[in-house]
N, C-alpha and C positions, 0 to 999 in steps of 0.2 A: 126286428127279428132276434129271437133268443133261443139258444141251444145249450145243452149241458156241456158239450165239448166243441170248440172251435179249432179246427186244424188249419194252419196257413201253409199252403204249398201241396199241390197234388202230384208230387213226384214219387220217387221210389219208396220213401218213408211214408209220405202222406197217404198214399193209396192203401198201404198196409194198415195204418191206423184207422182209416175210414172204415175198412172192412171189419176189423176186430172190435173196435169200439161200438159200432152199430150192431154187432151181432147180438148184443143184449137189448131187447126191444124196450127196456125201461129207460134207456138213455137216448136223447136226441143228439145228432152229430151234424155239424156243417163243415164241408170241405171247401176251402177257398183256393182257387187257382188263377194266377194271372194270365195264363194262356187259355187256349181253347181246346176243342175236341181234337182227337188224333186222326183227322181225316185226310191229312196229307198222304198220298199213296207211297211216297218214298220211305215213310215211317215203317211200313209193314214188310217191305222188301229188304231182307238183311243187308244186301250190298248197297242199299240206298243211303246208308250212313254217309257215304261220300257227299251226298246232297244235303242231308240234315245237318251236318256239321257246319254248314255255311249258310244256312237259310234263316234270315232274320225273322220270319213269321213264326218259327217254332223253336228258336234258339236266341238266348240273351246276347250271345257274341261279346262276351266281356274280353278284356285284354289286360295282361300284366303291365305294370309300370316298368318302362325301360330301365335296364340295370347294365352297368358296364361289364359285369361278370358274364353276361350272355349277349354281348355284342350291342348293347343299347337298343335292343329290339323290343317292341310290344308284341308279346307272345300271346296268341289267341287262347282264350279260355272258354270254350263252348259249354253252355248249361241249357238244359232243356226248358223251353217255355211252352208247355203243353201238358194235358193230363198224361201222366206217365213220367213227366219230368225228364231227367237225363237217361232214364231207362228206355225212353222212346227214341233217342238219338245216338246212343252209345254203340260200342263195338259188340255187345251181347255176350261178353266173356264172363263165365262163372267161375270165380276164384274167391276162396275164403281167406286165404293167408295161412299162417302157421299157428299151431297150438300155443307156441311160445309168445305170440303177439298178444293173445288175450290173457295169458297167465301173467305177462308183464303189466298189462292194465291193472289186474288185481293187486300186484305187488306195489303199484303206484298209489294205492289207496282206493281203487275203484272195486270194492268188494261186491261179489256177485257177478263179476264180468270175466272170470277165468274161463279157460276153454271148456271145462266140464260144465260150467254154468251156461255157456252160450250155445254149445253143440245141439241141445234139444230144440233151440229156436231155429237154428239152421235146418235141422231135420223137419221141423213142423212146417216150414216155409216150402219145402222142396217136394216136387213130383219128379223123381229121377226116372226116366224112361227105362233105364237099364236095371231098375229094381232098388229096393232098400237094403241096407246093410248096417254095420256098426256106425258108419259115418254119414250115411245118406238116408233121406226119407223118400217115401212114395205116398202119393195121395194128397200132398200139399198143394197150394195154389200155384206156385211157380214152377212151370215146366223146364226141366233141365235135360239136355240130351247131347249127343255127339254131333259133329259136323256130318252133313248128309253124304259127302264123298270123301275119298282119299285120293291123293295125287302122288305119283311116282317121284316127282321132284321133292316133295315134302317128306316122303318115306325115307329118301336118301338122307335128308337132314337128321332124322332120328338115327339112322344108321351111322352117319358121320359122328354124331354125339357119342354113340357107343364106342367108336374107334378111339375117342378121347377119354373114355372111361366114365362117361355120364350114362346112367341107366335110362332105359325106356320106362316111363312111369305112366301107366294108363289112367291112375287116379291120383292126380297131385292134390286133390281135396280129401284124400284118405289119411292113411297112417303116416305118410311121409311125403313131403312136397318135392324133394330133389329129383331131377330127371327131365326128359323131354317127352312130349306127347301132343297130340291134337288137343286144342282147347275144348273144354266143355262149354256149352252155349245155352243161353235162355231163348230158346226157339221152340215152336211147335208146328209140326207139319211144314217145316221149311220156312216158316215166317217168324218175324220178331215176336217174342212174347214179353211185353213190358209189364211193369208193375200194375198199370191200368188194366191190361188183358187179365193178368193173374188175380188181382185183388178187388178192383173197382167194378169191372164189368159184371161179374156174377152177382153182385149185391146192389146194383144201381137202383133197383125198384123197391128196396126197403123204404117203408113209409117214414122211418126215423132217420133217414140219411138224406141230406140236402147237399147238392153240389152247386157251387157258384163259379162259373167260368168267366174269363176276362175281368176278374175282380183282383185288382192289384192292391195288396195290403199296404197301408201307409204308415201305421203305428199300432202298437198295442196300447189299449186304454188301461191305465193303472190308477186306481182309486183307493186311497188309504193303504197303500202297500200291497194291493191285490189286483191281479189282472182280471178285468171284467169284460173285456171285449176287444175287437179289432176294427179299426177304421179302414174301410176299403174305398178305392176309386173305381167306379164302374160306369161305363157310358158317359164319362165327363163329369159325374156327380160323385160326391162322397157321402157315405152313410156308415153307420156303426152296427156291427153284428155282435150281439151280446153273448157272453159265456156265463152260464150259471155256475159251472164247476171249474173248468180249466181251459186255458188257451195253450195249444201246443204248436210250437214253431218247427216246421219241417221244410223250411225254404232253402235249405242246403248251406254248404260251407261258405258261400259267398253272400247270400242274402239274409240268412238268419242273423249273423252279427250286425249287418247293416240295419236290419229292422229293429234289433234291440237298441242300437245306438239312436236311431230316430224316434224311438220310444222313451228316451231319456235314460237308458240303462247302459252304462259303459264308463270309459275314462272321463271323469268330470271335466277336467280342463279341456279335453278334446270336444266334448259336447258343447261347452260354452262358446268355444271358438266357432262352432257351427251355428250357434244361435238356438240351440236346443236346450230346453229346461232340463235340469238334472233331476231324474226321479230316484236313481240309485247309482252311486259310484261303485263300479265293478270293473277293475282294471285289466282283467283278462279278456274282455270282449274284443274279438278281432285279432288277438295275438295267437301265436303258436301255429300259424299256417304251415302245413307240410304238404308236399305234393311229389309225385314221381316225375323225374326228368328223363326223357329219352332222346338219344341221338342215334342216327341210323348209318349203317354201312350197306352198300348195294353193289351188286355185280351184274354184268352182262353175261348170259349164259349161252352155251352151244350145246346142241344135242338134247336139251331138255325143254319141255313145255312150260309155259307160265300163264298167268291170267292176262298178261299183256296181249297174247294171241287170242285166247278164248273170249275175250270181250271186245273183239273188233269185227267188223264186216259180217260175213255170212256166219261165222262161228258165234258171234253175239247173238244173231237171230236164233240160232240153234239153242243157245243157252236160255234165252228168253222163252222159247217154246218148251224147253226142258223144265223151267221153273213153273210155268202155268199149268203143265200137264202132270208133272211128277214131283214138284216141290223139291227139286234137287238141283245140284250143280253150282256154277260160279256165283249166281245171284243170291245163293244162300250163305255165302262165305262171310264170316265175321271179320272185324278189323285186323286181328291177328289170327293166324290159322294154327301155327305151331307154337306151343309154350315150352320154355326152357327155364329151369330153376337151377342155378349153380352157385358154387362158393367162389369168391374172389381169391381166397387162399385156403389151403387144405385144413388148417387148424381150426376153422370155424365149425361150430355145431350144426348150423342150418345155412341154406342158401341165402346169399345176400344180393343176388343179381337175378333178374327176370328178363327173358327174351320174348319178344313178339316177332314172329317170322312169317313171311308171306312170300310166295313165288310171284312176286310183281315188283316193278319199279315204275317210278313216275317221271315223265318229262316235266311235269309242272306239279310239284307236291301239294301246293296250296290249292289248286283247282282240281286235284286228284285226276290228272290226265296221264294215262299210261304211256310208257315208251312203246315204240313200235317193234321192238326186239325182245326176246325173252330175257327175264331177269329175276333176281331174288333180292329181298331186303331183310336185313337182320338188325333188330333194334334192341339193345340192352337198356335197362334202368337199374338204378340202385334201389333195393327194396325198402331199406330203412335209413333214409337220409337224415344226417344230423342238422342240416340247415333249417332254420325256422324264419318265417316271414310273417306277414300281417295282411288283414283286409279291413279297411276303415271307410266309412262314409265320408264323402267330400262335400255334401250339401244336405240341407234339411229335407230335400225332395228325394223320395225313393227312386224317382225315375232317372236321377243322375247316377251314373255308374260309379261304384266305389274304387278306391285305390286298391289294387291287388299287387302285392310284392312278395313273391315266394322266396327271394334270396337263394336261387338255385346255385349249387356248387359253391357255397359260401365257406365250407370247411375243407381241410386238406383230405380228410378221409373220404368225403363225398367225391372229390376229384379223383383220388386214387382208385376207388372202386369203379367209378364209371370208366376210366381208362382201361382197367382190367377187363371189364365187360366188352369193350371194343376189341381188345387183343384176343380174347377168347372167341369172339365172332369170326375174326380172321383165321384163327386156328381151325374152326369148323370148315371153312371154305378151302383150307389147305390140306384136308384129309385125303386119303386115297380114294374115298367114296365120292367126294364133291370136287376135288382138285381138277380132274380131267374135264370137268364141265364149265369151269370158271374161266371164261374168255378174257375178261377184264374187270378190274375193280373200278367202279364208277365213282363211288364216293366212300371215303374221302380221297381215294386215289393212292397209288403205290408211293408217291413221293412223300406222303405223310407217314413217316415211318419211326418216330420216336414219341415218347410219352408226352412231351411238351406240345408237339404238333397234333397229336391225337386229342389232347385236351382243348387245344385251340379250336379244332374242328367241332368238338362237342359244344363249346361255348358259342360258337358262330352259328350252328345249325339245329341245336336241340330244341326240344319243345315239351310242354306239359304232357303227361299221359292222362290228363283229365281226372286226377284223383285228389283234389283239394280236400283237406280234412283239418280238424283241430282248432277251429276259430271260436268255438264255444266249448272249450275242452271240459271234460268230466274230471273230477277228482276232489281232493280235500285240501289242496294247497292254496296259497294266496292268489294264484293265477287261474284257478278253476272258475268256470262260469256256472256250471251245473254240478250238483252232487250225484253220487252214484244212482239215485232214483231219477236223474235228469231234470230235477227241479232247479230253476234258476235261483241262485243264492240271493237271498234278501227280498224276494218277491213272492207272494203267495199266488197260487193258481196259475203258474206259468212254467212250462217245461219246454225243452228243446229236445227233439228226437230226430236226428239225421246224422250225416257224416261229420258235421261240425263238432260233435261231442267226443269224437275219438281223441284220446289223450296223446296217442302215438299212432302214426300211419301204419296200417298193417301190411304184411309182406305179400302184396298182390293187388288185383283190381278190387275196387271198393263198392260196387253195386250190391253184391250179395251180402257183405257185412252191413250195409246201410239198412237193407230189409230186415236183417237179423236184429239190429238195434230197435227198429220199429216193432217188430213182433215182441221183444222183451218189454219194451216201453208200454205196449198195450196191456200186458198183464199187470204192470205195476200201477198204471192209471186206474184200471178197473178194480184192482185190489183195494186202492185207497178210496175209490168211490163207494164200494160196497161196505 
């Protein structure tokens, strides 16, 4: 089999590329996905993320390498293993980050990636149900909307933030990010709207687009310094899919660097130790890993409702009925419902802390089992961590999981900002708006009352916010893996287009920026082809 373009990974970036590259009938496109179709019903019910996050049939279920800074725990790193990728299992939160994030990319040598450069691609991607404006698009493939219902408990959170001087900001993806609001979500008619729903489903019947599922890429074939195809394992057999023009890796920040290494592209000594022939020594592959780290505070409430009650017994049956008849209610709720963007100290220009807030608490957080009493959870993360980690292959077999070491909380600044986020969370619950309803602090508890103890709580209980980026970073320095056109340095006909190319982690959730990257990549790829 031979195609003009071969895309590895049918996730948030891969579905965008499949759509845009096949829009020109003069080019043939093959999309390779290791997972299958998105037939699991929990994918499409927004609250079903509590199931998809732990389902091995649609989730790679990676783990970090234990680290003494985070209690020597193996922290789960879920990644989608299905058409739609992580957009099929994520929290559906639509966040772009700050304009300064992209301007910083450009200042780092990634010319063409400033905010003014990328905003048109965000807008091209978006169908904002509330309409287009200076910052938003309408008529694009990706449906973006507001949550289907509002809750008194969460309205009070926004009011409490106002009492502390934080504004209500109904559009944190607009002119300014700072403030509190309900999250914008990638849903349509109360159902999840993944990259597959947005980009792949409408074009699946194009004659020049071929989709291979349950096809696990093993390596990129490089001949005379040029990528000419991809070896896949499918049904227990290996075969090669040839690329006449380009191979594009969109396997994500975990597997794109792993695939490069097993194709002989990476740190030469490391590859030799794995028994992999060195095709091109490129020392940045797998380095520069960045991720958001979140730890949570929770309270037992009195006099306010929460999802703990509305998802039990008869009330749950009523919510199920409401979902299937109206596409509204608790089953349409995303992973976080209220967003908050604040500064850890007043002299900062932009927020450096993000909150994910939901009126729910868990008796068993790992199994997502709700408490029987009303509760609220407030989770801060540092938006722009200084800590850097790595992801590297541990075996010449792609099916052996790689080493993932984010090095969370490795710098003093990261620790200080995280503790500041926990303290501001407590200040919210101590306001005159929320204080009367806070019956008891469940976690970390009132005995944890100084910076050192709060940091210990964060280290012992925190987790990834599922935003790994940077492992095939874009740039012009010696650690860059791809140039600003996303071409792998030293190899012809090979690009990477996914979250792994971000040189710096953006100030927010990463799914929308990943699709923006693929939108821009498609223009560059077609421009070169023409």
